[in-house]
C-alpha positions, 0 to 999 in steps of 0.5 A: 224295134227302135231302142231309145236310151232315156236320160237315166242310165240303165233305162230304155224305151222300146218302140216296136213295129206294128203290122196291121191289116183289116184283121187287126194287128201283130206286134213283137213286144219282147225280143231277147236280143234287142234287150240284150243289146240295150242293157249289155247283158241278157235279161233272166226272167224269173217272174211275170206280174200284171196289175190293173188300175183305175184312172189316177191310181198311182203305184210307187215309187218302188225299188229293190235293194242291190244285189240282186235288185229287180230289173223290169220290162214294162208294157201295156196290154190294155189302156194307158199309163205314165211310167216314171223311172227315178234314179235313186242310186247314191253316187249316180251322176243323175241321182234324184233325177227322173224320166217318163214314158207314156205307155199304151195299147196303141203305140205299144211302147215298152220300158226297161229299167235296170236293177237299183232304179225307182219305178212308179206308174200313174194310170191315165185310163180306166182299167190300165193294165201293166205287164211286168217281166222281172229279173228276180222273184218278189222278196218283201224284205228287200223291196222298198218304197219312196214317197211319190210326192217327194218335192225333192224328186218333183215328179210331174203328173197329169192330174192334181197330185191330191187326186191321185189314189195310192196305197197306205204303204206308198203314202207313208213311204219316206222321202229320198233324203230320209231313205238316204239318211237311213242307208235304204238306197242302192249305191251306184258303185254296187249297182255297176258292179252287179251290172258287170257281173251280169255281163260276165255271167258271175252274178250268182 
């Protein structure tokens, strides 16, 4: 499995080896030691989620407060989507910046994003299916959203932004600046302290 660090600290792309023959194909979509090598600590899996979306559906920008936050390991069992990773950690050297990866059922790439990062997907195909392996169970009081169309973040979409289909929650979400002013964003120092605790096993 090839591991490529993305431009946002704490985010990585994983490209697996696909072994195919006349019967079909076989691919390893998750190896704990590969992820531990990239992240610097093991990933404790506490929940698995699956979503399906019509073409041009957008979900995000979602994030969870740290600690404990929610790390995600994302793949595409079916179809294709663009995966956006946004650095929303106040004080980070890449605060407000983003990176993206096309994830599909052909190349079978996966993306890992650490706790405290913002996450969004835009479906490129009908029935695009997103698999999430996550480090913490859903905690609604600690999980928040940012506006996907915030010009300060400036995500670039393959469709006219006006054609994107979003939830009311995401449409009404605050901008990055508004969330920062209201102290609703993770902090870089808190996130790094939490990452260090995961390396030593003292996060509980």
